[in-house]
C-alpha positions as CSV (number, residue, x, y, z in Angstrom):
1,M,-45.5,86.0,60.8
2,P,-46.6,87.9,57.7
3,A,-50.1,87.4,56.2
4,L,-49.9,84.5,53.9
5,N,-51.7,84.8,50.5
6,K,-54.5,82.4,50.6
7,K,-54.3,82.1,47.0
8,R,-51.0,80.4,47.2
9,N,-50.6,76.7,48.3
10,L,-48.0,77.1,51.2
11,R,-47.4,73.1,51.4
12,E,-46.5,73.2,47.6
13,Y,-44.5,76.3,48.2
14,I,-42.7,74.5,51.1
15,S,-41.7,71.5,48.6
16,G,-40.6,74.0,45.9
17,Y,-38.4,75.8,48.5
18,V,-37.0,72.6,49.8
19,D,-36.3,71.6,46.2
20,G,-34.1,74.5,45.6
21,E,-32.8,75.3,49.2
22,G,-32.9,72.1,51.3
23,S,-31.3,68.6,51.5
24,F,-32.2,65.3,52.8
25,C,-29.1,64.0,54.5
26,V,-27.9,60.8,56.5
27,S,-24.6,61.2,58.4
28,F,-22.8,58.9,60.4
29,S,-20.7,59.4,63.6
30,K,-18.1,57.2,65.2
31,R,-19.4,56.1,68.7
32,S,-17.5,53.5,70.4
33,N,-20.5,53.1,73.0
34,F,-22.8,52.1,70.1
35,L,-23.3,48.5,69.6
36,V,-22.2,48.6,65.9
37,G,-19.6,51.6,66.6
38,W,-21.5,54.2,64.5
39,E,-24.5,56.5,64.9
40,T,-26.9,57.2,62.3
41,K,-28.3,60.6,61.9
42,P,-30.9,61.4,59.3
43,S,-32.0,65.2,58.8
44,L,-33.9,67.7,56.8
45,S,-31.7,70.8,56.4
46,I,-32.9,74.0,54.6
47,S,-30.5,76.9,54.2
48,Q,-31.2,80.6,54.0
49,K,-29.3,83.9,54.5
50,K,-30.3,85.7,57.6
51,E,-32.2,88.5,55.9
52,R,-34.5,86.1,54.1
53,A,-34.9,83.9,57.2
54,Q,-38.8,84.5,57.5
55,V,-39.3,81.5,55.1
56,L,-37.6,79.4,57.5
57,Y,-39.7,80.4,60.4
58,I,-42.9,80.0,58.2
59,I,-41.8,76.3,57.7
60,Q,-41.1,75.5,61.1
61,H,-44.5,76.7,62.0
62,M,-46.0,74.9,59.3
63,F,-44.3,71.6,60.4
64,R,-44.2,72.3,64.3
65,C,-41.1,70.8,64.9
66,G,-37.5,71.3,64.3
67,F,-35.1,74.1,65.0
68,I,-33.3,76.9,63.4
69,R,-29.8,77.5,64.2
70,Y,-27.0,79.7,62.9
71,D,-24.3,77.9,60.8
72,S,-20.8,79.7,60.8
73,S,-19.4,77.8,58.3
74,D,-21.4,79.4,55.7
75,G,-23.2,82.5,57.4
76,T,-26.4,81.2,56.9
77,L,-29.4,80.3,59.1
78,K,-30.5,76.3,58.9
79,Y,-34.0,74.9,59.7
80,E,-33.2,71.3,60.6
81,V,-35.6,68.4,61.8
82,R,-33.4,65.6,63.0
83,S,-36.0,63.8,65.3
84,L,-36.9,60.2,63.8
85,D,-40.3,60.4,65.0
86,D,-40.8,63.9,63.6
87,L,-39.2,63.1,60.0
88,I,-41.5,59.9,59.8
89,D,-44.7,61.6,61.2
90,I,-44.4,65.1,59.9
91,V,-41.8,65.6,57.1
92,I,-42.1,62.5,55.2
93,P,-45.9,62.5,54.6
94,H,-45.6,66.1,53.4
95,F,-43.2,65.2,50.8
96,E,-45.2,62.0,49.8
97,K,-48.3,64.3,49.3
98,Y,-46.2,67.4,47.8
99,P,-43.4,65.6,46.1
100,L,-40.3,67.4,44.9
101,L,-40.1,67.9,41.1
102,S,-36.3,67.8,40.6
103,P,-34.0,64.7,40.8
104,K,-33.8,65.6,44.6
105,Q,-36.8,63.5,44.7
106,K,-34.7,60.6,44.4
107,D,-32.7,61.7,47.4
108,F,-36.1,62.0,49.2
109,L,-37.2,58.3,48.3
110,S,-33.7,56.9,49.7
111,F,-34.1,58.9,52.7
112,R,-37.5,57.7,53.5
113,K,-36.4,54.2,52.9
114,I,-33.5,54.6,55.6
115,C,-35.8,56.3,58.1
116,Y,-38.1,53.6,57.9
117,L,-35.2,51.1,58.2
118,M,-34.2,52.9,61.4
119,K,-37.6,52.8,62.8
120,K,-37.4,48.9,62.6
121,K,-34.2,49.6,64.5
122,K,-32.1,48.1,61.5
123,H,-29.1,50.8,62.0
124,R,-28.4,48.8,65.5
125,H,-27.4,45.8,63.4
126,V,-24.2,45.0,61.1
127,Q,-26.5,43.9,58.2
128,G,-28.9,46.7,58.5
129,L,-26.4,49.5,58.9
130,K,-24.6,48.0,55.9
131,K,-27.9,48.2,53.7
132,I,-28.3,51.9,55.3
133,V,-25.0,53.0,54.1
134,R,-25.2,51.6,50.8
135,I,-28.4,53.8,50.5
136,A,-27.1,56.9,52.2
137,C,-24.1,57.0,50.0
138,T,-26.0,57.2,46.8
139,M,-27.7,60.5,48.0
140,N,-26.4,63.9,47.6
141,P,-23.6,63.0,45.2
142,S,-22.2,66.5,45.1
143,G,-22.0,66.7,48.7
144,K,-19.2,66.0,50.9
145,R,-18.9,63.2,53.6
146,K,-16.6,63.0,56.7
147,Y,-16.4,59.2,56.3
148,S,-16.5,57.1,53.0
149,R,-18.6,54.2,52.8
150,N,-15.4,51.9,52.9
151,D,-14.2,53.8,56.1
152,I,-17.8,52.7,57.9
153,L,-18.1,49.5,56.7
154,K,-14.4,48.2,57.3
155,T,-14.9,49.3,61.0
156,L,-18.4,47.9,61.8
157,R,-18.4,45.7,64.5
């Protein structure tokens, strides 16, 4: 890892970087063996082209969690944190202390709410999952979803 400039606040830099290149997402997958029929998957994802991947490794080193993978759909590397415990214990506290400055902050606040609902196991019950789906569908309005809110809600068990 390159020597980091001590005058630069790396934690604020990470928040700014995520503001531009990252996203807080909650996705849903059909799972017949799950109580409500759906799996809820929160994640922090940060993308970067391979030749500029050093920042992803610095972020991974700072957070001490997550993984970096190649995404063939767009030819980028992605740093991702998917573990609910790591999201709650490491990622969320970071962004509470060093908040995003763009409208993406609203997505973070929704994401945080969902993670805490999941920690209380609300995603395992129909009423809790309905609430989570409602919140998640307000996030990342320009993004694409495999399943619409109605697709999920009409098939809950």
